[in-house]
C-alpha positions as CSV (number, residue, x, y, z in Angstrom):
1,M,70.2,127.6,114.9
2,I,72.8,126.0,117.2
3,R,71.0,122.6,116.8
4,L,71.3,122.9,113.1
5,V,75.0,123.7,113.2
6,K,75.6,120.7,115.6
7,F,73.6,118.5,113.3
8,I,75.6,119.6,110.2
9,A,78.8,119.2,112.1
10,G,77.8,115.7,113.2
11,M,77.1,114.6,109.7
12,R,80.8,114.3,109.2
13,F,80.7,111.0,111.1
14,F,78.9,109.5,108.1
15,V,82.4,109.3,106.6
16,L,83.0,106.4,109.0
17,I,81.0,104.2,106.6
18,P,83.5,104.5,103.8
19,V,86.4,104.5,106.3
20,I,85.3,101.2,107.7
21,G,84.3,99.7,104.3
22,L,87.6,100.7,102.7
23,S,89.6,99.3,105.6
24,I,87.7,96.0,105.4
25,A,88.3,95.9,101.6
26,A,92.0,96.5,102.1
27,V,92.3,93.7,104.7
28,I,90.5,91.3,102.3
29,L,92.9,92.3,99.5
30,F,95.9,91.8,101.8
31,I,94.6,88.3,102.8
32,K,93.8,87.4,99.2
33,G,97.2,88.6,98.1
34,G,98.9,86.6,100.9
35,I,97.0,83.4,99.9
36,N,97.9,83.9,96.2
37,L,101.5,84.5,97.2
38,I,101.7,81.4,99.3
39,H,100.0,79.3,96.5
40,F,102.5,80.8,93.9
41,L,105.5,80.1,96.1
42,S,104.4,76.5,96.7
43,E,104.0,76.1,92.9
44,M,107.5,77.5,92.4
45,I,109.0,75.1,95.1
46,S,107.2,72.0,93.8
47,G,108.4,72.4,90.2
48,M,106.0,74.9,88.6
49,E,103.6,72.3,87.1
50,G,100.9,74.9,86.9
51,V,103.1,77.7,85.5
52,A,104.2,77.2,81.9
53,T,106.4,80.1,80.8
54,Q,108.5,82.8,82.3
55,G,106.0,85.4,81.0
56,N,103.3,83.7,83.1
57,I,105.5,83.9,86.2
58,I,106.1,87.6,85.7
59,V,102.4,88.2,85.2
60,E,101.5,86.2,88.3
61,I,104.0,88.1,90.5
62,V,102.8,91.4,89.2
63,Q,99.2,90.5,89.8
64,I,100.0,89.5,93.4
65,V,101.9,92.7,94.0
66,H,98.9,94.5,92.4
67,L,96.6,93.1,95.0
68,F,98.8,94.4,97.8
69,L,99.1,97.8,96.1
70,V,95.3,98.2,95.7
71,G,94.9,97.2,99.3
72,T,97.4,99.8,100.4
73,V,95.8,102.5,98.4
74,L,92.4,101.6,99.8
75,F,93.9,101.7,103.3
76,I,95.6,105.0,102.7
77,T,92.3,106.4,101.4
78,S,90.5,105.2,104.5
79,L,93.1,106.9,106.7
80,G,92.9,110.1,104.6
81,L,89.1,110.3,104.8
82,Y,89.3,109.8,108.6
83,E,91.9,112.5,108.9
84,L,90.0,115.0,106.7
85,F,86.6,114.6,108.3
86,I,87.0,113.2,111.8
87,E,90.3,114.1,113.4
88,P,94.1,114.1,112.6
89,L,95.9,110.8,113.2
90,P,99.5,110.5,114.5
91,L,100.9,109.2,111.2
92,S,104.2,109.6,109.4
93,P,104.3,112.7,107.3
94,W,104.1,110.7,104.0
95,L,100.8,109.1,105.2
96,Q,99.1,112.3,106.2
97,T,96.4,113.7,104.0
98,H,95.8,117.4,103.9
99,N,93.1,117.7,101.2
100,I,90.8,115.7,99.1
101,E,92.9,116.3,96.0
102,E,95.6,114.0,97.5
103,L,93.1,111.2,97.8
104,E,91.8,111.9,94.3
105,L,95.4,111.7,92.9
106,N,95.9,108.4,94.7
107,L,92.8,107.0,93.1
108,V,93.8,108.1,89.6
109,G,97.3,106.7,90.1
110,L,95.7,103.4,91.2
111,T,93.6,103.4,88.1
112,I,96.7,103.8,85.9
113,V,98.4,100.9,87.7
114,V,95.3,98.7,87.2
115,L,95.2,99.4,83.5
116,A,98.9,98.7,83.2
117,V,98.7,95.4,85.0
118,N,95.7,94.4,82.9
119,F,97.6,95.2,79.7
120,L,100.6,93.2,80.9
121,S,98.3,90.2,81.3
122,V,97.0,90.8,77.7
123,I,100.6,90.9,76.4
124,F,101.4,87.4,77.7
125,E,98.1,85.7,76.6
126,E,97.5,84.2,73.2
127,Q,96.2,87.0,71.0
128,K,93.1,86.5,68.8
129,S,93.0,90.2,68.0
130,N,95.6,92.8,67.1
131,L,97.8,93.7,70.1
132,A,98.3,97.2,68.8
133,V,94.5,97.9,69.1
134,S,94.5,96.6,72.7
135,G,97.6,98.7,73.4
136,I,95.9,101.9,72.1
137,G,92.8,101.0,74.1
138,Y,94.9,100.9,77.3
139,A,97.2,103.7,76.4
140,L,94.6,106.4,75.8
141,P,93.0,106.3,79.2
142,I,96.4,106.0,80.9
143,A,97.6,109.1,78.9
144,A,94.4,111.0,79.8
145,L,94.7,110.2,83.5
146,A,98.4,111.0,83.5
147,Y,97.6,114.4,81.9
148,F,94.9,114.9,84.5
149,M,97.4,114.2,87.3
150,K,99.9,116.7,85.8
151,V,97.3,119.4,85.4
152,R,96.1,118.8,88.9
153,S,99.6,119.0,90.3
154,I,100.3,122.3,88.5
155,M,97.0,123.7,89.8
156,T,97.8,122.6,93.3
157,E,101.3,124.1,93.2
158,G,99.9,127.4,91.9
159,N,97.3,127.5,94.7
160,E,99.9,126.8,97.3
161,K,102.2,129.6,96.0
162,E,99.2,132.1,96.0
163,T,98.4,131.1,99.6
164,R,102.0,131.6,100.8
165,T,102.2,134.9,99.0
166,A,99.0,136.1,100.5
167,D,100.0,134.9,103.9
168,S,103.4,136.6,103.8
169,K,101.9,139.8,102.4
170,G,99.2,139.9,105.1
171,A,101.8,139.2,107.8
172,S,104.2,141.9,106.5
173,E,101.4,144.4,106.3
174,S,100.4,143.7,109.9
175,G,103.9,144.4,111.0
176,V,104.5,140.8,112.2
177,P,107.7,139.3,110.6
178,V,106.8,136.6,108.1
179,H,108.6,133.9,110.0
180,L,106.6,134.7,113.2
181,S,103.2,134.9,111.6
182,P,100.8,132.1,112.4
183,E,100.4,129.4,109.7
184,K,97.0,128.6,108.2
185,K,95.9,125.0,108.3
186,D,94.4,123.4,105.2
């Protein structure tokens, strides 16, 4: 029985596969974004022969920033998986991950940003089809994902309130003042 428990506990180290993979993907996106940024800046300095309009400049900048944002989300997801399954890391509080829902919301937020950047690219391209149809095609998933994030946020807040209420009720019933009762970790 003890071997089985140790085996199951050791399986958490399989999480190192996505941790390493996501970290490598993040580094590649940072490098690609850096190369694109250098190329874009060199075009800007040399007179913008390759860039025709102001709209193209805006799209190019947004796409470069987009690479950095996606890389950052992948890196934060990598750190979060490590923290959740392997061990806590000495990170700033805003980087710490306490549950899988936080990682899920990061991914949904990233999907919304990807869709918005893709639509921005469509806006500045020559249109062969109706832009309103494309807009609706991008807006519906964004609205659905935003609604999902809102519902998830409300559910998480409700669970946290219930946990705090149960903790304070249990601590007060035990005769220990609420402010001295031990806190539960997620």
